[in-house]
VOLOFI-439222 format. One line per 5 residues: for each residue x negated, y, z negated of N, C-alpha, C, O, CB. Coordinates in Angstrom, 1 decimal. Glycine has a CB too. Layout:
N
X/Y/Z/X/Y/Z/X/Y/Z/X/Y/Z/X/Y/Z  ... .
# end
This chain:
127
4.6/12.2/0.4/6.2/12.7/0.5/6.6/13.2/-0.8/6.3/12.7/-1.9/7.3/11.4/0.9  7.3/14.3/-0.6/7.8/15.1/-1.9/9.1/16.1/-1.2/9.3/16.6/-0.1/6.3/16.1/-2.6  9.9/16.3/-2.4/10.8/17.2/-2.2/10.6/18.6/-3.0/10.5/18.4/-4.2/12.0/16.5/-2.5  10.6/19.7/-2.6/10.3/20.9/-3.2/11.7/21.6/-3.3/12.4/22.0/-2.3/9.3/21.7/-2.4  12.1/21.6/-4.6/13.1/22.5/-5.2/13.4/23.7/-4.7/14.5/24.1/-4.3/12.8/22.7/-6.3 .
12.0/24.4/-5.0/12.0/25.9/-4.8/12.3/26.2/-3.6/13.0/27.1/-3.3/10.9/26.5/-5.0  11.8/25.3/-2.5/11.8/25.8/-1.3/13.0/25.1/0.0/13.3/25.3/1.2/10.1/25.7/-1.0  13.4/24.1/-1.0/14.5/23.2/-0.6/13.9/22.6/0.7/14.6/22.7/1.7/15.9/24.0/-0.4  12.7/22.1/0.7/12.2/21.3/1.7/11.5/20.1/1.3/10.7/20.2/0.4/11.5/22.0/2.4  11.8/18.9/2.1/11.2/17.7/2.1/9.9/17.8/2.9/10.0/18.3/4.1/12.2/16.7/2.7 .
8.7/17.4/2.3/7.7/17.3/3.5/6.7/15.7/3.3/6.1/15.3/2.3/6.5/18.9/3.4  6.9/15.2/4.6/6.6/14.0/4.4/5.3/13.9/5.6/5.2/14.7/6.6/8.1/13.0/4.6  4.4/12.9/5.4/3.2/12.6/6.2/3.9/11.8/7.7/5.0/11.3/7.8/2.0/11.5/5.2  3.0/11.7/8.5/3.7/11.1/9.8/3.8/9.5/9.5/3.0/8.9/8.7/2.6/11.4/11.3  4.9/8.6/10.4/4.9/7.2/10.2/3.6/6.2/10.1/3.5/5.1/9.5/5.7/6.7/11.2 .
2.5/7.1/11.0/1.5/6.0/10.9/0.5/6.1/9.7/-0.6/5.7/9.6/0.7/5.9/12.3  1.1/6.9/8.7/0.5/7.0/7.4/0.9/5.7/6.4/0.2/5.3/5.5/0.9/8.3/6.8  2.2/5.1/6.9/2.5/4.0/6.1/2.4/2.6/6.7/2.4/2.5/8.0/3.9/4.1/5.6  2.5/1.6/6.0/2.3/0.3/6.3/3.0/0.0/7.4/2.6/-0.4/8.4/2.5/-0.5/5.3  4.4/0.1/7.0/5.5/-0.1/8.3/6.5/0.9/8.7/6.5/1.9/8.0/6.5/-1.2/7.9 .
7.4/0.9/9.9/8.4/2.1/9.9/9.3/1.7/8.7/10.0/2.6/8.5/9.2/2.3/11.4  9.4/1.0/8.2/10.5/0.4/7.2/10.1/1.3/5.9/10.9/1.9/5.2/10.3/-1.3/6.9  8.9/1.3/5.7/8.6/2.0/4.5/8.4/3.6/4.6/8.7/4.3/3.6/7.5/1.5/4.0  8.0/4.0/5.9/8.0/5.4/6.0/9.4/5.9/6.1/9.6/7.0/5.7/7.3/5.7/7.1  10.5/5.1/6.6/12.0/5.7/6.4/12.4/5.7/5.0/13.0/6.6/4.4/13.0/4.8/7.3 .
11.9/4.4/4.3/12.4/4.5/2.8/12.1/5.8/2.2/12.9/6.3/1.5/11.7/3.4/2.0  10.8/6.3/2.4/10.2/7.2/1.7/11.0/8.6/2.2/11.6/9.4/1.5/8.5/7.1/2.0  10.9/8.6/3.5/11.6/9.8/4.0/13.4/9.9/3.5/13.9/10.9/3.4/11.3/9.7/5.6  14.0/8.7/3.4/15.3/8.8/3.0/15.2/9.2/1.5/15.8/10.1/1.0/16.0/7.5/3.3  14.4/8.6/0.9/14.3/8.8/-1.0/14.1/10.4/-1.2/14.7/11.0/-2.2/12.5/7.9/-1.8 .
13.4/11.0/-0.4/13.1/12.4/-0.5/14.0/13.2/0.1/13.9/14.4/-0.2/11.9/12.7/0.0  14.8/12.7/0.9/16.0/13.3/1.6/17.2/13.2/0.6/18.0/14.1/0.6/16.4/12.5/3.0  17.4/12.1/-0.2/18.2/12.1/-1.3/18.0/13.1/-2.2/19.0/13.9/-2.4/18.1/11.0/-2.0  16.9/13.3/-2.8/16.4/14.5/-3.5/17.1/15.9/-3.3/17.6/16.7/-4.1/15.1/14.7/-3.1  16.8/15.8/-1.9/17.3/17.4/-1.4/18.8/17.6/-1.7/19.2/18.7/-1.5/17.2/17.7/0.3 .
19.5/16.5/-2.1/21.2/16.9/-2.1/21.2/17.2/-3.7/22.3/17.2/-4.3/22.4/15.4/-1.4  20.3/17.3/-4.2/20.7/17.4/-5.8/21.4/18.6/-6.2/22.3/18.6/-7.1/19.4/17.4/-6.6  21.1/19.8/-5.4/21.6/21.0/-5.8/22.8/21.0/-5.3/23.7/21.3/-6.1/20.9/22.2/-5.3  23.2/20.8/-4.1/24.5/20.7/-3.3/25.4/19.8/-4.2/26.5/20.1/-4.4/24.3/20.1/-1.6  25.0/18.8/-4.8/25.9/17.8/-5.6/25.8/18.3/-7.2/26.6/17.8/-8.0/25.4/16.1/-5.3 .
25.1/18.9/-7.5/25.1/19.4/-9.0/24.1/18.4/-10.1/24.3/18.3/-11.3/26.8/19.4/-9.6  23.3/17.9/-9.4/22.3/16.9/-9.9/21.5/17.7/-10.6/21.3/18.8/-10.1/21.6/16.1/-8.8  20.8/17.4/-11.8/19.8/18.0/-12.3/18.6/17.2/-12.1/18.5/16.1/-12.6/20.0/18.3/-13.7  17.6/17.7/-11.4/16.5/16.5/-11.1/15.4/16.4/-12.2/14.7/15.4/-12.3/15.6/16.9/-9.6  15.2/17.5/-13.2/14.5/17.3/-14.2/12.9/17.3/-13.9/12.5/16.7/-12.9/14.8/16.1/-14.8 .
12.1/18.1/-14.6/10.7/18.6/-14.4/9.7/17.8/-15.3/8.6/17.6/-14.9/10.6/20.2/-14.8  10.2/17.2/-16.5/9.4/16.3/-17.1/9.3/14.9/-16.6/10.1/14.0/-16.6/9.9/16.3/-18.4  8.0/14.7/-16.3/7.8/13.2/-15.5/8.2/12.5/-16.6/8.0/12.8/-17.8/6.2/12.8/-14.9  9.0/11.0/-16.2/9.4/10.0/-17.3/10.6/10.4/-18.0/11.4/9.6/-18.4/8.2/9.8/-18.5  11.0/11.9/-18.1/12.1/12.2/-19.1/13.2/11.4/-18.8/13.0/10.4/-18.1/12.5/13.6/-18.9 .
14.5/11.4/-19.2/15.5/10.9/-18.8/16.4/11.4/-17.6/17.1/10.5/-17.0/16.1/10.8/-19.8  16.5/12.7/-17.2/16.9/13.4/-16.2/15.7/13.0/-15.1/16.1/12.3/-14.2/17.2/15.0/-16.5  14.8/13.1/-15.1/13.9/12.9/-14.0/13.9/11.4/-13.6/14.0/11.1/-12.5/12.5/13.2/-14.4  14.0/10.5/-14.7/14.0/8.7/-14.2/15.4/8.8/-13.6/15.5/8.4/-12.5/13.9/7.3/-15.7  16.4/9.3/-14.3/17.9/9.0/-13.4/17.5/9.5/-12.0/17.9/8.9/-11.0/19.3/10.0/-14.0 .
16.9/10.6/-11.8/17.0/11.5/-10.3/15.9/10.5/-9.4/16.0/10.6/-8.2/16.3/13.6/-10.4  15.1/9.8/-9.8/14.3/8.7/-9.2/15.1/7.6/-8.7/15.2/7.2/-7.6/13.3/8.1/-10.2  15.8/7.3/-9.6/16.7/6.0/-9.5/17.9/6.3/-8.3/18.1/5.6/-7.3/17.5/5.6/-11.2  18.5/7.4/-8.6/19.4/7.8/-7.6/18.7/7.6/-5.9/19.0/6.9/-4.9/19.7/9.5/-8.0  17.6/8.7/-6.3/16.8/8.7/-4.6/16.7/7.1/-4.2/17.2/6.7/-3.2/14.9/9.4/-4.6 .
15.9/6.3/-5.1/15.8/5.1/-4.4/16.9/4.4/-4.3/16.9/3.6/-3.4/14.9/4.4/-4.8  17.9/4.5/-5.1/18.9/3.6/-4.6/19.7/4.0/-3.3/20.3/3.2/-2.5/19.9/3.5/-5.8  19.7/5.5/-3.3/20.1/6.2/-2.3/19.5/6.0/-1.0/20.2/5.9/0.0/20.0/7.4/-2.6  18.1/5.8/-1.1/17.2/5.4/0.3/17.6/4.1/0.9/17.7/3.9/2.1/15.6/5.3/0.1  17.8/3.1/-0.1/18.2/1.7/0.1/19.4/1.9/1.0/19.4/1.6/2.2/18.5/0.9/-1.4 .
20.4/2.5/0.3/21.8/2.4/1.1/21.6/3.1/2.6/22.3/2.7/3.6/23.1/3.5/0.2  20.7/4.1/2.7/20.7/4.5/3.7/20.0/3.5/5.0/20.6/3.3/6.1/20.1/5.6/3.4  18.8/3.0/4.5/17.9/1.7/5.2/19.6/0.9/5.7/20.1/0.9/6.8/16.5/0.4/3.7  20.0/0.4/4.6/21.1/-0.6/4.8/21.7/-0.1/6.0/21.4/-0.5/7.1/22.1/-0.8/3.5  22.7/0.8/5.9/23.3/1.8/6.9/22.9/1.8/8.3/23.6/1.6/9.3/23.1/3.1/6.5 .
21.7/2.0/8.2/20.9/2.0/9.6/20.3/0.8/10.1/19.6/0.7/11.1/19.8/3.0/9.7  20.6/-0.3/9.1/20.1/-1.9/9.7/18.8/-1.7/9.8/18.2/-2.2/10.8/20.7/-2.4/11.2  18.0/-0.9/8.6/16.5/-0.6/8.9/15.9/-1.8/7.6/14.7/-1.7/7.2/15.9/1.4/8.7  16.6/-2.6/7.3/16.0/-3.3/5.9/15.0/-4.4/6.3/15.1/-5.0/7.4/17.2/-4.1/5.0  13.9/-4.7/5.4/12.9/-5.6/5.5/12.7/-6.1/4.3/12.7/-5.3/3.3/11.8/-5.1/6.1 .
12.4/-7.3/4.1/12.0/-7.8/2.8/11.4/-7.3/2.1/11.8/-7.1/0.9/11.6/-8.7/2.8  10.2/-7.1/2.5/9.0/-6.6/2.0/9.2/-4.9/1.4/8.6/-4.5/0.3/7.9/-6.6/3.5  9.9/-4.3/1.9/10.3/-2.8/2.0/11.1/-3.0/0.7/10.7/-2.4/-0.3/11.1/-2.2/3.5  12.2/-3.8/0.6/13.1/-4.0/-0.5/12.2/-4.5/-2.0/12.4/-4.1/-3.1/14.2/-5.2/0.0  11.5/-5.4/-1.5/10.5/-5.6/-2.9/9.8/-4.9/-3.4/9.4/-5.2/-4.6/9.9/-6.4/-2.9 .
9.2/-3.8/-2.6/8.7/-2.5/-2.9/9.3/-1.5/-3.8/8.9/-0.9/-4.8/8.5/-1.9/-1.8  10.8/-1.4/-3.1/11.7/-0.6/-3.8/12.3/-1.2/-5.1/12.8/-0.6/-6.1/12.8/-0.2/-2.8  12.3/-2.5/-5.1/12.7/-3.2/-6.4/11.7/-3.0/-7.4/12.0/-2.7/-8.6/13.0/-4.8/-6.3  10.3/-3.0/-7.0/9.4/-2.9/-7.9/9.2/-1.2/-8.5/8.7/-1.0/-9.5/8.1/-3.5/-7.2  9.7/-0.3/-7.7/9.7/1.1/-7.9/10.8/1.4/-8.9/10.4/2.2/-9.7/10.0/1.8/-6.5 .
11.9/0.9/-8.9/13.1/1.0/-10.0/12.5/0.3/-11.0/12.4/1.1/-12.0/14.6/0.2/-9.6  12.1/-0.8/-11.2/11.5/-1.4/-12.3/10.5/-0.8/-12.9/10.2/-1.2/-14.0/11.0/-2.6/-12.0  9.7/0.2/-12.5/8.7/0.9/-12.9/9.3/2.0/-13.7/8.7/2.6/-14.6/7.9/1.4/-11.7  10.9/2.2/-13.5/11.6/3.5/-14.5/12.5/2.7/-15.5/13.4/3.3/-16.2/12.6/4.7/-13.5  12.2/1.5/-15.5/12.7/0.5/-16.5/13.0/1.0/-17.9/14.1/1.0/-18.5/11.7/-0.6/-16.5 .
11.6/1.5/-18.4/11.8/1.9/-19.6/12.9/3.0/-20.1/13.6/3.1/-21.1/10.6/2.2/-19.9  12.8/3.9/-19.0/14.0/5.2/-19.3/15.2/4.4/-19.2/16.0/4.5/-20.1/14.1/6.8/-18.0  15.5/3.3/-18.0/16.8/2.9/-17.9/17.2/2.3/-19.2/18.4/2.4/-19.5/17.0/1.9/-16.6  16.4/1.6/-19.9/16.8/0.5/-21.0/17.1/1.7/-22.4/17.9/1.5/-23.4/15.0/-0.9/-21.5  16.5/2.7/-22.3/16.8/3.6/-23.5/18.2/4.4/-23.1/18.9/4.8/-24.0/15.5/4.7/-23.9 .
18.6/4.5/-22.0/19.7/5.2/-21.7/21.0/4.4/-21.7/22.1/5.0/-21.6/19.5/5.9/-20.6  20.8/3.1/-21.8/21.9/2.0/-22.0/22.1/1.7/-20.3/21.4/2.0/-19.3/23.5/2.7/-22.9  23.4/0.9/-20.4/23.7/0.1/-19.4/24.5/1.2/-18.1/24.5/1.1/-16.8/24.8/-1.2/-20.2  24.9/2.1/-18.8/25.8/3.2/-17.8/24.7/3.8/-16.8/25.1/4.2/-15.8/26.6/4.7/-18.9  23.4/3.9/-17.1/22.3/4.7/-16.4/22.3/4.2/-14.9/22.1/4.9/-13.9/20.8/4.5/-17.3 .
22.5/2.9/-14.7/22.4/2.2/-13.5/23.5/2.8/-12.7/23.3/3.6/-11.7/22.6/0.7/-13.7  24.6/2.5/-13.2/26.0/2.8/-12.5/26.3/4.0/-12.5/27.2/4.2/-11.8/27.2/2.2/-13.1  25.6/5.2/-13.3/25.6/6.5/-12.9/24.8/6.8/-11.7/25.2/7.5/-10.7/25.1/7.3/-14.0  23.7/6.2/-11.8/22.7/6.5/-10.6/23.4/5.9/-9.4/23.3/6.6/-8.3/21.2/5.8/-10.9  24.0/4.9/-9.4/24.6/4.2/-7.9/25.6/5.4/-7.6/25.4/6.0/-6.5/25.5/2.5/-8.1 .
26.5/5.7/-8.3/27.5/6.6/-7.9/27.2/7.9/-7.1/27.7/8.3/-6.1/28.3/6.9/-9.0  26.0/8.6/-7.9/25.4/9.7/-7.6/24.7/9.4/-6.3/24.7/10.3/-5.5/24.7/10.2/-8.7  24.0/8.5/-6.0/23.4/8.0/-4.9/24.4/8.0/-3.9/24.1/8.6/-2.9/22.8/6.7/-5.1  25.6/7.4/-3.9/26.5/7.2/-3.1/27.1/8.2/-2.6/27.6/8.1/-1.5/27.2/6.4/-3.4  27.3/9.3/-3.4/27.7/10.7/-3.0/26.6/11.5/-2.1/26.9/12.3/-1.2/28.0/11.5/-4.3 .
25.2/11.1/-2.5/24.2/11.7/-1.6/24.4/11.1/-0.5/24.5/11.8/0.5/22.7/11.6/-2.0  24.5/10.1/-0.3/24.5/9.1/1.3/25.5/9.9/1.7/25.4/10.5/2.8/24.8/7.3/1.3  26.5/9.9/1.1/28.0/10.5/2.0/27.8/11.7/2.4/28.4/12.2/3.4/29.5/10.7/1.2  27.0/12.6/1.6/26.6/14.0/2.2/25.6/13.8/3.7/26.0/14.3/4.8/25.7/14.9/0.9  24.6/13.2/3.4/23.6/13.0/4.4/24.4/12.6/5.8/24.3/13.1/6.9/22.6/11.9/3.8 .
25.1/11.7/5.4/25.8/10.7/6.8/26.8/11.9/7.3/26.9/12.1/8.5/26.8/8.9/6.2  27.6/12.8/6.4/28.3/13.4/6.9/27.7/14.5/7.7/28.2/14.8/8.9/29.0/13.7/6.1  26.7/15.3/7.0/25.9/16.3/7.9/25.4/15.8/8.9/25.4/16.5/9.9/24.8/17.1/7.4  24.9/14.5/9.2/24.5/14.0/10.4/25.5/13.8/11.5/25.4/14.1/12.7/23.8/12.8/10.2  26.7/13.2/11.0/27.8/13.2/12.0/28.7/14.6/12.4/29.5/14.7/13.4/28.7/12.3/11.4 .
28.4/15.5/11.4/28.8/16.7/11.9/27.9/17.3/12.7/28.4/17.9/13.6/29.1/17.6/11.0  26.8/17.2/12.6/25.6/17.7/13.4/25.9/17.1/15.0/25.8/17.9/16.0/24.1/17.0/12.7  26.1/15.8/15.1/26.1/15.2/16.4/27.3/15.7/17.1/27.2/16.1/18.3/26.1/13.6/16.3  28.5/15.8/16.2/29.7/15.9/17.0/29.7/17.5/17.6/30.3/17.9/18.7/31.0/15.5/16.1  28.9/18.4/16.6/28.7/19.9/17.4/27.7/19.9/18.5/27.7/21.0/19.2/28.2/21.1/16.3 .
27.0/18.9/18.7/26.1/18.8/20.0/26.7/18.2/21.0/26.3/18.3/22.2/25.0/18.2/19.8  27.8/17.5/20.6/28.5/16.7/22.0/29.2/17.6/22.7/29.8/17.3/23.7/29.5/15.5/21.7 .
# end
């Protein structure tokens, strides 16, 4: 899975490529949150491991978990994998201070609000 900022496109493999439907949707939502960066004025960062890149990864992962919870698609194993992913960025988080997680959470919430608003607006237009 990946998000291409240049093409503003999320590319994902089929659900069958994942160990569970929860893992698939978690990955899909992670990339979908990345796709809100430009609209919400977030800098994705292009240097792997940089502070901006790390923060964007945290935003995407927190946002993914928010979307899973909103849609009642939570599974303990999926959550554990997400937590491990977040912990993988721990060194960047620690070097940026405690505000890093709070900032990422606020940005994730804005991304989720944008995604859900777009979904709700689209459903209303079709009705």
